[in-house]
Residue, then its C-alpha position, 0 to 999 in steps of 0.5 A: m500500499t502506498d502513502q496516498t492509499f493510507e491518506q484515502m484510507r485515513r479521510a474515509m475513517v474520518a468521514s465515515s467512522l468518526r463524524t457519523t458516531g459522535v466525533n464532533d470536535p473539528r480540531v479532534l478531526a483535524a488532529i486525527g486526519a493529520v496523524p498517519r495511524e499506519r506508522f504506530v501499528p505493527r507491519d502485519c496489521l497495516a490493512i486494518a490501521y484505519a479499521d475501527t477495531m483495536v489493533p494487537l501489539g503483543n504482550g496482551r496489549e492493543l492499540n485503542s480504537p480510532l473511535a474510541l480515542g475520538r469520543m475520549l478527546s472529543e467529550g475531553r476537548p484538550q486546548p492549546h494552552e493546556r497541559a495534558l497526561v496520556i496514560g497507556a501510551a502503547t506505541g505513541y499514536a494518542a500522544a501524537v494526536m494529543e500534541r496537536l490539541a494540547g499545549s504540552v503532553v506527557a505520555v506514560e507507558e510501563d511495557p519496556a518494548l512498547a515504550a521503546r517504539a513510541r519513543e522511536n515513533l514520537a521522535g522529533t515531536s514535543v511529547e515527553l515519554i515516561e516509562a513507568p507504571l500506568v497507574a502511578g502516571h507522572a507526578g513529576g510534571a503535574p498538575y495537568d489540565f487534561i488526563l486521557i487514560d487510553g483504554a478501559v480500566e475498573f477504577v481510577p487510583d487517587a494517584l492519577i486523580f490528584q494529578l490533576v489541577d482543581g477544575g481539570r478533566m479526565a476522559a477514560a473508559m470504564l469497564d463494568n461486567g465486561v462493558t466498557r463505556i467512555a466517561l468524562g470526569r472533573r476534578a472539585g477539590e477534593g471530589f472526583g467522579l466520572v460520568p459515563i457518556t456512551d458504550s464503546a469497545s475499548t482496549i483493557l489496560p493493565g493494572f487498573v483492577r478495582p481492590r477486591a473487598f475481603t470475604f470470609 
């Protein structure tokens, strides 16, 4: 496939898969339309680079679907003056899109192989890539105006919530009994809550398992 073929596939994805399914922020559509997703997927998955599906990356990880990412960014609306944090950088795609929306971007990835690929893919950008546990975020760069958890989680740890500025937003997919739902939250002082917006297939990120209550 040629660069022109990929460009046509990218335009078709934006027009047919995103615009028609609730991704309505023009800046988000422009950012996704400008980033060549094929550079962030394994070579044997190039044919599905622009399909609305998760792309396997190895070691149980996947690149999130374009629709899930588009909906979270469209609801979260990162702005050019804001500092953003991406949790679950994977191969760097979401961070590359975020760079076109926010003023500065920090991306966290815990898988060494994925972090290495993300570092290579993001070379020449302003994204700061941190190799660390996803649940820990990156307190050294806090506070953030917007946090994107690029995948589904059972819960959000306090360590991430308190890396938001007061009034800051967080977008994530919440996992509930096997169903993933795009959700948006806002920090208000010591308070925080995620409000579900819509069901959407999303990759599940490791480590965000809700602590189980003790039973006899």
